[in-house]
MDAnalysis code that builds the backbone (N, CA, C; Angstrom):
import MDAnalysis as mda
import numpy as np

u = mda.Universe.empty(636, n_residues=212, atom_resindex=np.repeat(np.arange(212), 3), trajectory=True)
u.add_TopologyAttr("name", ["N", "CA", "C"] * 212)
u.add_TopologyAttr("resid", np.arange(1, 213))
u.add_TopologyAttr("resname", ["VAL", "ILE", "LYS", "ASN", "ASN", "ILE", "ILE", "THR", "PHE", "VAL", "VAL", "GLY", "VAL", "ALA", "GLY", "THR", "GLY", "LYS", "THR", "LEU", "SER", "ALA", "LEU", "HIS", "TYR", "ALA", "VAL", "THR", "GLU", "TYR", "LEU", "LYS", "SER", "ARG", "GLU", "ASN", "ASN", "ILE", "ILE", "VAL", "ILE", "ARG", "THR", "PRO", "VAL", "GLU", "ASN", "ASN", "THR", "ASP", "LYS", "ILE", "GLY", "PHE", "LEU", "PRO", "ALA", "SER", "LEU", "ALA", "GLU", "LYS", "CYS", "GLU", "PRO", "HIS", "PHE", "VAL", "SER", "ALA", "LYS", "ASP", "ALA", "LEU", "ASP", "LEU", "LEU", "LEU", "ASN", "LYS", "GLU", "LYS", "VAL", "GLU", "ALA", "ASP", "LEU", "LYS", "ASN", "VAL", "ARG", "ASN", "GLN", "ARG", "LEU", "GLN", "PHE", "LYS", "ILE", "PRO", "ASN", "TYR", "ALA", "LEU", "GLY", "VAL", "THR", "PHE", "GLU", "ASN", "ALA", "THR", "ILE", "VAL", "ILE", "ASP", "GLU", "ALA", "GLN", "VAL", "ILE", "GLN", "PRO", "LEU", "ILE", "MET", "LYS", "LEU", "LEU", "LEU", "GLU", "ARG", "ILE", "GLY", "LYS", "ASN", "SER", "LYS", "LEU", "ILE", "VAL", "LEU", "GLY", "ASP", "HIS", "SER", "GLN", "VAL", "TYR", "ASN", "LYS", "ASP", "THR", "VAL", "ARG", "ASN", "GLY", "LEU", "LYS", "ASP", "ALA", "ILE", "THR", "LYS", "PHE", "PHE", "HIS", "CYS", "SER", "LEU", "ALA", "GLU", "ASN", "GLN", "SER", "LEU", "ILE", "VAL", "ASN", "GLU", "ALA", "LYS", "TYR", "PRO", "ASP", "ILE", "GLY", "TYR", "PHE", "GLU", "PHE", "GLY", "ILE", "ASP", "ASP", "MET", "GLN", "ARG", "SER", "ASP", "ILE", "VAL", "LYS", "THR", "VAL", "ILE", "LYS", "ALA", "TYR", "ASN", "ASN", "LEU"])
u.atoms.positions = np.array([
    [-61.651, -52.067, 0.449],
    [-60.471, -51.863, -1.491],
    [-60.824, -53.567, -1.746],
    [-60.611, -54.299, -0.967],
    [-60.780, -55.714, -0.974],
    [-62.118, -56.070, -2.107],
    [-63.170, -55.015, -1.402],
    [-64.281, -55.344, -1.713],
    [-64.430, -55.052, -3.405],
    [-63.762, -54.245, -3.317],
    [-63.696, -53.340, -4.883],
    [-62.863, -54.163, -6.142],
    [-62.070, -54.524, -5.821],
    [-60.684, -55.534, -6.198],
    [-61.098, -57.200, -6.874],
    [-60.415, -57.558, -7.586],
    [-60.336, -58.444, -7.947],
    [-59.328, -59.423, -6.885],
    [-57.840, -58.606, -7.048],
    [-56.709, -58.440, -7.079],
    [-56.214, -57.726, -5.744],
    [-56.063, -57.544, -4.560],
    [-55.512, -56.394, -3.476],
    [-54.235, -56.750, -2.723],
    [-53.478, -55.567, -2.765],
    [-52.016, -55.445, -2.391],
    [-52.588, -55.241, -0.760],
    [-52.237, -55.425, 0.805],
    [-51.600, -54.628, 1.280],
    [-51.052, -55.564, 2.645],
    [-50.103, -54.298, 2.208],
    [-48.839, -53.993, 2.910],
    [-48.790, -53.445, 3.904],
    [-47.718, -53.438, 4.934],
    [-47.474, -52.981, 6.266],
    [-47.013, -53.382, 7.124],
    [-46.034, -53.041, 7.727],
    [-45.045, -53.470, 9.035],
    [-45.678, -54.280, 9.576],
    [-44.797, -55.050, 10.793],
    [-45.000, -56.026, 11.521],
    [-46.434, -55.638, 12.653],
    [-47.379, -56.110, 12.787],
    [-48.063, -56.108, 14.053],
    [-49.183, -55.151, 13.523],
    [-49.601, -54.803, 12.292],
    [-50.737, -53.645, 12.150],
    [-51.889, -54.650, 11.230],
    [-51.898, -55.762, 11.569],
    [-53.174, -55.906, 11.566],
    [-53.131, -56.932, 9.831],
    [-52.608, -56.877, 9.390],
    [-52.873, -57.270, 7.622],
    [-53.758, -58.515, 7.588],
    [-53.120, -59.688, 8.397],
    [-53.564, -61.315, 8.369],
    [-54.675, -60.701, 8.750],
    [-55.113, -60.301, 9.930],
    [-56.895, -60.531, 10.552],
    [-57.796, -59.451, 9.822],
    [-57.360, -58.425, 9.130],
    [-58.480, -57.989, 8.467],
    [-58.107, -58.445, 6.790],
    [-57.571, -59.025, 6.235],
    [-57.532, -60.134, 5.130],
    [-58.425, -61.234, 5.352],
    [-58.803, -61.520, 7.049],
    [-59.410, -63.047, 7.293],
    [-60.689, -62.193, 7.470],
    [-60.940, -61.288, 8.263],
    [-61.845, -60.752, 8.652],
    [-62.561, -60.371, 7.221],
    [-62.573, -60.009, 6.022],
    [-63.255, -59.969, 4.743],
    [-63.359, -61.277, 4.210],
    [-62.479, -62.357, 4.169],
    [-62.510, -63.577, 3.827],
    [-63.677, -64.268, 4.509],
    [-63.978, -64.360, 5.977],
    [-64.393, -65.043, 6.639],
    [-66.373, -64.719, 6.359],
    [-66.010, -62.973, 6.303],
    [-67.333, -62.655, 6.006],
    [-68.166, -63.527, 4.501],
    [-67.511, -63.524, 3.379],
    [-67.695, -63.889, 2.434],
    [-68.146, -65.741, 3.175],
    [-66.746, -65.938, 3.868],
    [-66.895, -67.667, 3.777],
    [-68.406, -67.896, 4.452],
    [-69.213, -66.818, 5.504],
    [-70.485, -67.231, 6.487],
    [-71.336, -66.699, 5.174],
    [-71.622, -65.837, 4.291],
    [-72.589, -65.999, 3.293],
    [-72.740, -67.150, 2.290],
    [-72.132, -67.968, 1.769],
    [-72.838, -69.595, 1.495],
    [-71.469, -70.386, 2.189],
    [-72.268, -71.420, 1.757],
    [-71.666, -72.868, 1.764],
    [-70.581, -73.256, 0.440],
    [-70.766, -72.329, -0.048],
    [-69.923, -72.874, -1.431],
    [-69.023, -72.047, -1.353],
    [-68.427, -70.589, -0.206],
    [-67.178, -69.849, -0.073],
    [-66.368, -70.583, 0.429],
    [-64.796, -70.300, -0.244],
    [-63.509, -70.727, 0.521],
    [-63.542, -70.208, 0.823],
    [-62.394, -70.385, 1.908],
    [-60.554, -69.981, 2.593],
    [-59.492, -70.209, 2.146],
    [-58.783, -70.101, 1.322],
    [-57.448, -70.706, 0.816],
    [-56.581, -69.593, 1.560],
    [-55.380, -69.943, 2.466],
    [-54.345, -69.520, 2.993],
    [-52.960, -69.629, 2.387],
    [-51.729, -69.053, 1.571],
    [-50.827, -69.892, 0.992],
    [-50.131, -68.914, 1.693],
    [-49.438, -69.851, 2.270],
    [-47.927, -69.186, 2.960],
    [-46.416, -70.054, 2.563],
    [-45.133, -69.551, 2.076],
    [-44.398, -70.210, 1.680],
    [-43.361, -70.561, 3.009],
    [-42.591, -71.737, 3.471],
    [-42.403, -71.960, 4.765],
    [-40.991, -72.325, 4.254],
    [-40.386, -70.934, 4.992],
    [-39.001, -70.418, 4.685],
    [-38.083, -70.359, 6.257],
    [-37.215, -70.700, 5.824],
    [-36.183, -70.530, 7.592],
    [-35.579, -69.324, 7.186],
    [-35.386, -68.943, 8.263],
    [-34.747, -67.487, 8.440],
    [-33.331, -67.436, 8.695],
    [-32.525, -66.629, 7.604],
    [-31.390, -66.562, 7.536],
    [-30.497, -67.850, 7.341],
    [-29.394, -67.854, 8.635],
    [-28.286, -69.139, 8.208],
    [-28.577, -70.409, 9.335],
    [-29.441, -69.680, 10.174],
    [-30.203, -70.609, 11.321],
    [-30.915, -71.652, 10.873],
    [-30.591, -73.018, 10.385],
    [-31.276, -74.264, 9.492],
    [-31.354, -74.865, 10.974],
    [-32.904, -75.705, 10.569],
    [-33.432, -77.026, 11.931],
    [-32.934, -78.546, 11.582],
    [-33.056, -78.055, 9.553],
    [-32.441, -79.146, 9.219],
    [-33.769, -80.046, 8.916],
    [-33.072, -81.816, 8.954],
    [-34.772, -82.404, 8.416],
    [-35.721, -82.672, 9.681],
    [-37.294, -82.625, 9.294],
    [-38.259, -83.094, 9.968],
    [-38.837, -83.964, 9.646],
    [-38.594, -85.238, 10.762],
    [-39.257, -86.868, 10.048],
    [-40.818, -85.816, 10.230],
    [-41.683, -85.612, 9.803],
    [-43.039, -85.603, 10.328],
    [-43.782, -85.528, 8.932],
    [-45.243, -85.791, 8.617],
    [-46.225, -85.024, 7.132],
    [-45.627, -84.611, 6.762],
    [-45.955, -83.652, 5.586],
    [-46.082, -82.305, 4.869],
    [-47.238, -81.496, 6.277],
    [-47.981, -81.848, 6.631],
    [-49.051, -81.065, 6.791],
    [-48.015, -80.770, 8.490],
    [-47.949, -81.525, 9.329],
    [-47.139, -81.247, 10.401],
    [-45.819, -80.389, 10.243],
    [-45.498, -80.445, 9.504],
    [-44.147, -79.712, 9.177],
    [-44.350, -78.474, 8.628],
    [-45.808, -78.039, 8.112],
    [-45.959, -76.668, 7.403],
    [-46.629, -76.111, 8.204],
    [-47.363, -76.566, 9.569],
    [-47.928, -76.539, 10.681],
    [-47.688, -75.041, 11.053],
    [-46.176, -75.075, 11.723],
    [-46.182, -73.607, 12.695],
    [-45.986, -72.395, 11.719],
    [-45.796, -72.436, 10.278],
    [-45.713, -71.690, 9.336],
    [-47.451, -70.822, 9.469],
    [-48.350, -71.386, 9.865],
    [-50.057, -71.387, 9.641],
    [-50.405, -70.456, 10.970],
    [-49.610, -71.029, 11.806],
    [-50.375, -70.067, 13.210],
    [-50.939, -68.985, 13.476],
    [-50.197, -68.167, 13.155],
    [-50.707, -66.931, 12.800],
    [-52.122, -66.688, 12.330],
    [-52.304, -67.338, 11.178],
    [-53.357, -67.541, 10.377],
    [-54.653, -68.290, 10.856],
    [-54.372, -68.934, 11.577],
    [-55.309, -70.396, 12.301],
    [-55.459, -69.517, 13.815],
    [-55.537, -69.038, 14.215],
    [-55.056, -68.238, 15.477],
    [-56.268, -66.510, 15.341],
    [-56.010, -66.466, 13.747],
    [-57.192, -65.045, 13.655],
    [-58.079, -65.832, 12.949],
    [-58.326, -66.737, 12.806],
    [-59.541, -67.925, 11.803],
    [-60.483, -68.287, 13.456],
    [-59.460, -68.886, 14.423],
    [-60.463, -69.355, 15.901],
    [-60.957, -67.781, 16.364],
    [-60.002, -66.585, 16.170],
    [-60.726, -65.718, 16.957],
    [-62.086, -65.336, 15.700],
    [-62.306, -65.361, 14.761],
    [-63.185, -65.085, 13.883],
    [-64.290, -65.554, 13.778],
    [-63.814, -66.835, 13.742],
    [-65.018, -67.968, 13.726],
    [-65.368, -69.107, 15.115],
    [-64.667, -68.955, 15.747],
    [-64.216, -69.487, 16.839],
    [-63.601, -71.223, 16.482],
    [-63.185, -71.686, 17.477],
    [-61.885, -72.321, 17.636],
    [-62.668, -73.770, 17.389],
    [-63.707, -73.959, 18.062],
    [-64.434, -75.355, 17.084],
    [-64.851, -75.257, 16.029],
    [-65.334, -74.273, 15.621],
    [-65.818, -74.599, 13.739],
    [-64.335, -74.568, 13.481],
    [-63.576, -74.532, 13.731],
    [-62.295, -74.464, 12.319],
    [-61.685, -75.409, 12.527],
    [-62.439, -75.893, 13.660],
    [-61.128, -77.619, 13.777],
    [-62.249, -78.407, 13.042],
    [-63.635, -78.218, 13.871],
    [-64.443, -79.214, 12.466],
    [-64.656, -78.986, 11.143],
    [-64.373, -77.719, 10.388],
    [-64.087, -78.094, 9.096],
    [-62.871, -78.684, 8.522],
    [-62.120, -78.625, 9.685],
    [-60.486, -79.130, 8.891],
    [-60.242, -80.234, 9.079],
    [-61.512, -81.065, 9.925],
    [-61.518, -82.443, 10.070],
    [-62.347, -82.861, 8.436],
    [-62.989, -81.682, 8.159],
    [-64.441, -82.508, 6.826],
    [-63.236, -82.404, 5.386],
    [-63.014, -83.915, 5.854],
    [-62.329, -84.242, 4.243],
    [-62.663, -84.510, 2.733],
    [-64.464, -84.303, 3.526],
    [-65.069, -84.150, 2.054],
    [-65.370, -82.903, 1.877],
    [-65.438, -82.286, 2.068],
    [-65.785, -80.381, 1.793],
    [-64.777, -79.368, 2.817],
    [-63.787, -79.392, 2.614],
    [-62.798, -79.063, 4.096],
    [-62.684, -77.365, 2.829],
    [-63.493, -76.200, 3.583],
    [-64.318, -75.216, 3.102],
    [-62.811, -74.113, 3.732],
    [-62.121, -74.546, 5.078],
    [-60.857, -73.885, 5.126],
    [-59.486, -74.124, 5.001],
    [-58.405, -73.914, 4.306],
    [-57.843, -74.839, 2.936],
    [-56.261, -74.304, 3.878],
    [-55.154, -74.357, 3.959],
    [-53.767, -73.790, 4.813],
    [-52.846, -74.574, 3.256],
    [-52.272, -73.761, 2.401],
    [-50.971, -74.535, 1.307],
    [-50.067, -73.767, 1.012],
    [-49.274, -74.401, 0.290],
    [-47.619, -73.791, 0.247],
    [-47.853, -73.780, -1.121],
    [-47.152, -73.056, -2.053],
    [-47.174, -72.159, -3.232],
    [-46.730, -74.033, -4.381],
    [-46.203, -74.884, -3.498],
    [-45.698, -76.012, -4.288],
    [-46.243, -77.202, -5.093],
    [-47.706, -76.951, -4.509],
    [-48.649, -77.912, -5.442],
    [-49.742, -77.476, -6.265],
    [-49.201, -75.829, -6.457],
    [-50.783, -74.683, -6.896],
    [-50.373, -74.640, -8.547],
    [-49.635, -75.720, -9.138],
    [-49.503, -75.727, -10.617],
    [-50.723, -76.564, -11.167],
    [-51.456, -75.671, -12.483],
    [-52.148, -77.025, -12.737],
    [-54.004, -76.728, -11.458],
    [-53.302, -76.100, -10.601],
    [-55.076, -75.765, -9.951],
    [-55.484, -74.211, -9.744],
    [-56.688, -74.392, -10.026],
    [-57.667, -73.371, -9.954],
    [-58.360, -73.054, -8.770],
    [-58.330, -71.668, -8.315],
    [-59.014, -71.312, -6.749],
    [-60.519, -70.808, -7.495],
    [-61.565, -71.398, -7.372],
    [-62.888, -70.723, -7.455],
    [-63.159, -70.839, -6.423],
    [-64.848, -70.215, -6.159],
    [-65.647, -69.788, -5.039],
    [-64.618, -69.733, -3.709],
    [-63.285, -68.738, -3.652],
    [-62.708, -68.488, -2.917],
    [-62.077, -66.941, -2.408],
    [-61.829, -67.001, -1.017],
    [-61.294, -65.418, -1.151],
    [-60.011, -66.022, -0.512],
    [-58.493, -66.031, -1.358],
    [-57.231, -66.612, -1.426],
    [-56.379, -65.197, -0.576],
    [-55.865, -66.496, 0.119],
    [-54.856, -64.850, 1.237],
    [-52.925, -64.947, 0.949],
    [-52.960, -64.463, 0.492],
    [-51.136, -65.253, 0.315],
    [-50.756, -64.334, 0.957],
    [-50.003, -65.117, 1.958],
    [-49.323, -64.606, 3.447],
    [-48.077, -64.325, 3.351],
    [-47.090, -63.200, 4.001],
    [-45.829, -63.556, 4.137],
    [-45.614, -63.264, 2.678],
    [-45.864, -62.772, 1.896],
    [-45.527, -62.786, 0.185],
    [-44.325, -62.046, 0.011],
    [-43.950, -61.059, 0.655],
    [-42.098, -61.017, 0.706],
    [-40.685, -62.072, 0.444],
    [-41.809, -63.086, 0.815],
    [-40.214, -64.562, 0.862],
    [-41.379, -65.044, -0.365],
    [-41.844, -65.212, -1.096],
    [-42.333, -65.809, -2.123],
    [-41.494, -65.328, -3.706],
    [-40.854, -66.118, -4.084],
    [-39.776, -65.777, -5.411],
    [-41.293, -65.126, -5.996],
    [-40.343, -64.107, -6.958],
    [-41.428, -63.628, -8.755],
    [-42.000, -65.012, -9.198],
    [-41.390, -65.286, -9.661],
    [-42.243, -66.693, -11.007],
    [-43.293, -66.961, -9.594],
    [-42.797, -67.397, -8.748],
    [-43.422, -68.115, -8.297],
    [-45.507, -67.518, -7.017],
    [-45.175, -66.147, -7.672],
    [-45.785, -65.165, -7.305],
    [-46.836, -65.144, -8.700],
    [-46.237, -65.106, -9.736],
    [-46.978, -64.984, -10.693],
    [-47.569, -66.124, -10.752],
    [-47.136, -67.652, -10.406],
    [-48.155, -68.897, -10.860],
    [-49.276, -68.615, -9.683],
    [-49.007, -67.773, -8.639],
    [-50.206, -68.207, -7.816],
    [-51.596, -67.376, -8.304],
    [-50.767, -65.937, -8.819],
    [-51.438, -64.948, -9.071],
    [-52.901, -65.417, -10.991],
    [-52.306, -66.748, -11.086],
    [-52.553, -66.952, -12.219],
    [-53.722, -68.227, -12.010],
    [-53.720, -68.192, -10.758],
    [-55.000, -69.681, -10.143],
    [-56.117, -68.577, -10.141],
    [-56.230, -67.789, -10.206],
    [-57.558, -67.060, -9.556],
    [-58.521, -67.982, -10.730],
    [-59.986, -68.286, -10.048],
    [-60.475, -69.204, -10.793],
    [-62.235, -67.929, -10.723],
    [-63.418, -68.523, -10.890],
    [-64.384, -67.845, -11.154],
    [-64.715, -67.774, -9.958],
    [-65.736, -66.099, -9.143],
    [-66.292, -65.854, -8.113],
    [-64.684, -66.151, -7.282],
    [-64.103, -65.742, -7.215],
    [-62.484, -65.195, -6.368],
    [-62.051, -64.298, -6.103],
    [-61.438, -63.913, -4.791],
    [-60.995, -62.764, -4.801],
    [-58.760, -63.208, -4.073],
    [-58.178, -62.518, -4.423],
    [-57.156, -63.043, -3.865],
    [-56.502, -61.824, -3.208],
    [-56.072, -61.885, -2.388],
    [-55.432, -60.495, -1.097],
    [-53.658, -61.436, -1.185],
    [-52.863, -60.243, -1.101],
    [-51.797, -60.692, -1.189],
    [-51.190, -59.759, 0.197],
    [-50.421, -59.869, 1.656],
    [-50.196, -59.639, 2.555],
    [-48.979, -59.746, 2.200],
    [-48.192, -58.446, 2.915],
    [-46.821, -58.533, 3.217],
    [-45.829, -57.243, 3.765],
    [-44.753, -57.204, 4.006],
    [-43.926, -56.333, 4.631],
    [-42.250, -56.349, 4.013],
    [-42.290, -55.370, 2.689],
    [-40.912, -55.354, 2.271],
    [-39.994, -55.564, 2.969],
    [-39.738, -55.430, 4.596],
    [-38.682, -54.742, 5.509],
    [-38.898, -56.111, 5.817],
    [-39.519, -57.423, 5.778],
    [-39.527, -58.634, 6.995],
    [-39.048, -59.771, 5.996],
    [-37.505, -59.311, 5.221],
    [-36.824, -60.246, 4.749],
    [-35.656, -60.768, 5.477],
    [-36.158, -61.942, 5.920],
    [-34.759, -62.280, 7.069],
    [-33.881, -63.342, 6.406],
    [-33.579, -63.374, 5.222],
    [-32.563, -64.225, 4.738],
    [-31.884, -63.815, 3.710],
    [-30.469, -64.059, 3.216],
    [-30.126, -63.800, 2.527],
    [-30.458, -64.298, 0.957],
    [-31.330, -64.704, 0.295],
    [-31.917, -64.922, -0.992],
    [-32.346, -63.893, -1.428],
    [-31.445, -63.536, -2.325],
    [-31.648, -62.512, -3.358],
    [-33.295, -62.553, -4.237],
    [-33.099, -64.077, -4.306],
    [-34.195, -64.308, -5.644],
    [-35.802, -64.236, -5.072],
    [-35.640, -63.656, -3.539],
    [-36.781, -63.122, -3.361],
    [-38.129, -61.973, -3.679],
    [-38.917, -61.561, -2.471],
    [-39.451, -60.361, -2.994],
    [-40.152, -60.866, -3.703],
    [-41.116, -60.989, -3.777],
    [-42.059, -61.487, -5.360],
    [-43.368, -60.876, -5.157],
    [-43.377, -60.094, -3.533],
    [-44.219, -58.520, -2.856],
    [-43.890, -57.793, -4.050],
    [-42.650, -57.394, -3.440],
    [-42.183, -55.648, -4.094],
    [-42.576, -56.301, -5.858],
    [-41.751, -57.351, -6.366],
    [-41.434, -57.136, -7.600],
    [-42.952, -56.908, -8.499],
    [-44.205, -57.584, -7.882],
    [-45.607, -57.742, -8.279],
    [-46.418, -56.626, -8.484],
    [-46.274, -55.653, -7.110],
    [-46.627, -54.569, -6.983],
    [-45.936, -53.519, -8.172],
    [-44.765, -53.442, -8.458],
    [-43.911, -52.868, -9.952],
    [-44.749, -53.001, -10.745],
    [-45.269, -54.494, -10.776],
    [-45.851, -54.942, -11.916],
    [-47.113, -54.213, -12.290],
    [-48.222, -54.451, -11.180],
    [-49.119, -53.811, -11.331],
    [-49.566, -52.120, -10.556],
    [-48.585, -51.824, -10.059],
    [-48.597, -49.976, -10.358],
    [-47.549, -49.007, -10.499],
    [-48.012, -47.991, -10.711],
    [-46.982, -47.447, -10.981],
    [-46.134, -46.750, -9.662],
    [-44.766, -47.028, -10.089],
    [-43.774, -47.255, -8.541],
    [-42.787, -45.667, -8.341],
    [-42.312, -45.609, -7.501],
    [-41.325, -44.338, -7.367],
    [-40.261, -44.548, -5.944],
    [-39.527, -44.184, -6.286],
    [-38.754, -44.495, -4.684],
    [-38.493, -43.061, -4.451],
    [-39.238, -43.166, -2.561],
    [-38.889, -42.395, -1.123],
    [-36.986, -42.176, -1.725],
    [-37.047, -40.509, -0.426],
    [-35.161, -40.992, -0.311],
    [-34.661, -41.973, 0.101],
    [-35.284, -42.313, 1.087],
    [-35.017, -43.696, 1.518],
    [-34.819, -44.857, 1.172],
    [-34.946, -45.045, -0.096],
    [-35.339, -45.960, -0.881],
    [-36.693, -46.919, -0.388],
    [-37.023, -46.172, 0.017],
    [-38.730, -47.022, 0.006],
    [-39.599, -46.875, -0.892],
    [-40.263, -47.814, -1.088],
    [-40.966, -47.796, -2.507],
    [-42.323, -46.890, -2.297],
    [-43.188, -46.435, -2.901],
    [-43.989, -45.350, -3.020],
    [-44.567, -45.750, -4.325],
    [-46.236, -46.273, -4.085],
    [-47.207, -47.114, -4.846],
    [-47.993, -45.842, -5.018],
    [-47.972, -45.582, -6.019],
    [-49.082, -44.663, -6.726],
    [-49.984, -45.332, -7.742],
    [-50.838, -44.666, -8.610],
    [-51.781, -45.259, -9.227],
    [-51.940, -46.933, -10.047],
    [-52.747, -47.623, -10.288],
    [-52.911, -48.943, -10.898],
    [-52.816, -48.592, -12.144],
    [-51.924, -49.713, -12.944],
    [-51.993, -49.591, -14.025],
    [-52.958, -50.390, -15.492],
    [-53.914, -51.233, -13.959],
    [-54.673, -52.140, -14.753],
    [-56.276, -51.999, -13.713],
    [-57.527, -52.352, -14.202],
    [-58.576, -52.547, -13.749],
    [-58.702, -53.762, -12.318],
    [-59.337, -53.368, -11.278],
    [-59.604, -54.183, -10.432],
    [-58.837, -55.179, -9.666],
    [-57.209, -53.581, -9.845],
    [-56.428, -53.783, -8.576],
    [-55.995, -53.066, -7.452],
    [-56.106, -53.575, -6.150],
    [-56.098, -52.147, -5.284],
    [-55.008, -52.548, -4.499],
    [-55.095, -51.781, -3.826],
    [-53.292, -51.712, -2.733],
    [-54.207, -50.754, -1.527],
    [-53.377, -50.866, -0.341],
    [-53.250, -50.139, 1.201],
    [-52.343, -50.130, 1.608],
    [-51.946, -49.951, 2.030],
    [-51.200, -49.794, 3.228],
    [-51.095, -49.023, 4.141],
    [-51.330, -50.214, 5.910],
    [-50.979, -49.828, 7.160],
    [-49.475, -48.677, 7.368],
    [-49.611, -47.729, 8.424],
    [-48.535, -47.117, 8.464],
    [-48.385, -47.731, 9.721],
    [-47.165, -47.067, 10.297],
    [-46.622, -47.627, 11.932],
    [-47.673, -47.264, 12.648],
    [-48.552, -45.868, 12.882],
    [-48.802, -45.523, 13.696],
    [-50.429, -46.927, 14.262],
    [-50.728, -47.701, 13.058],
    [-51.691, -48.711, 13.219],
    [-51.329, -49.975, 13.767],
    [-50.156, -49.983, 14.322],
    [-49.490, -50.829, 14.916],
    [-50.651, -51.133, 16.290],
    [-50.565, -52.332, 16.602],
    [-51.444, -53.012, 17.221],
    [-50.925, -54.044, 18.550],
    [-49.061, -53.876, 18.594],
    [-48.529, -54.324, 19.305],
    [-47.806, -53.611, 20.163],
    [-47.117, -53.998, 21.657],
    [-46.243, -53.040, 21.569],
    [-45.843, -51.590, 21.803],
    [-46.777, -50.477, 21.889],
    [-45.538, -49.288, 21.618],
    [-44.137, -49.305, 21.162],
    [-43.217, -50.536, 22.118],
    [-41.644, -50.635, 22.477],
    [-42.004, -51.863, 20.364],
    [-42.443, -52.196, 20.120],
    [-42.264, -52.399, 19.157],
    [-42.347, -51.513, 17.713],
    [-43.508, -50.088, 17.308],
    [-43.004, -48.968, 16.802],
    [-41.040, -48.467, 17.009],
    [-40.957, -48.211, 18.346],
    [-39.729, -47.556, 18.530],
    [-38.675, -48.836, 17.645],
    [-38.810, -50.418, 17.522],
    [-37.808, -51.379, 16.906],
    [-37.559, -50.804, 16.112],
    [-39.097, -50.864, 15.379],
    [-39.110, -50.629, 13.919],
    [-38.507, -48.841, 13.123],
    [-38.764, -47.979, 13.965],
    [-38.299, -46.914, 13.774],
    [-37.053, -47.104, 13.391],
    [-35.647, -47.747, 14.148],
    [-34.398, -47.998, 14.632],
    [-34.053, -48.533, 13.550],
    [-34.785, -49.628, 13.253],
    [-34.266, -50.604, 12.288],
    [-34.052, -49.627, 10.830],
    [-35.510, -48.877, 10.874],
    [-35.857, -48.141, 9.273],
    [-35.386, -46.773, 9.008],
    [-34.306, -46.133, 10.037],
    [-33.851, -44.861, 10.467],
    [-35.096, -44.345, 10.477],
    [-36.152, -44.353, 10.834],
    [-37.517, -43.382, 10.763],
    [-37.372, -42.652, 11.934],
])
């Protein structure tokens, strides 16, 4: 699906391998040419009412915990030494971890752009990020509608974007059913609960909280 589209939405419950699958494609393109980059974007959002307050550190140090899963996947796919070497290459850093705050006015070219945990991104910020796609680039949006752990009702740019790019309907349990795309070059893939890669007990947790 990713190969055949410019923008692809990949949806699925926790632990189904969304990030690993997207980065596997990104790494394949990265290794084809020294011109190809990987850009991982994620919004650093604290969950619910639990706040840790001001952190006296650099921007990179504050954001680092939010990119652990993506970096671990890249370490697995490329090897840790190669990832660390690229991140230290200031003149030509091809692996980039970014937050949306500084995307205005930027164009992402020659890149596979992965927006992770898109359900916590505000709809207008999602629009901003989708508008950043430049030449020779693809964008993959990852997320799970059910993984919204705060009371900020203006978020879930994932669901908002999907309803704009696809014909959708609601199931009996009010979950979103995605049908055909409204526009060309837009793809969609959904992992099911049986694609879970964690302990089987996680399937039970998800079923219990989603009344399945």
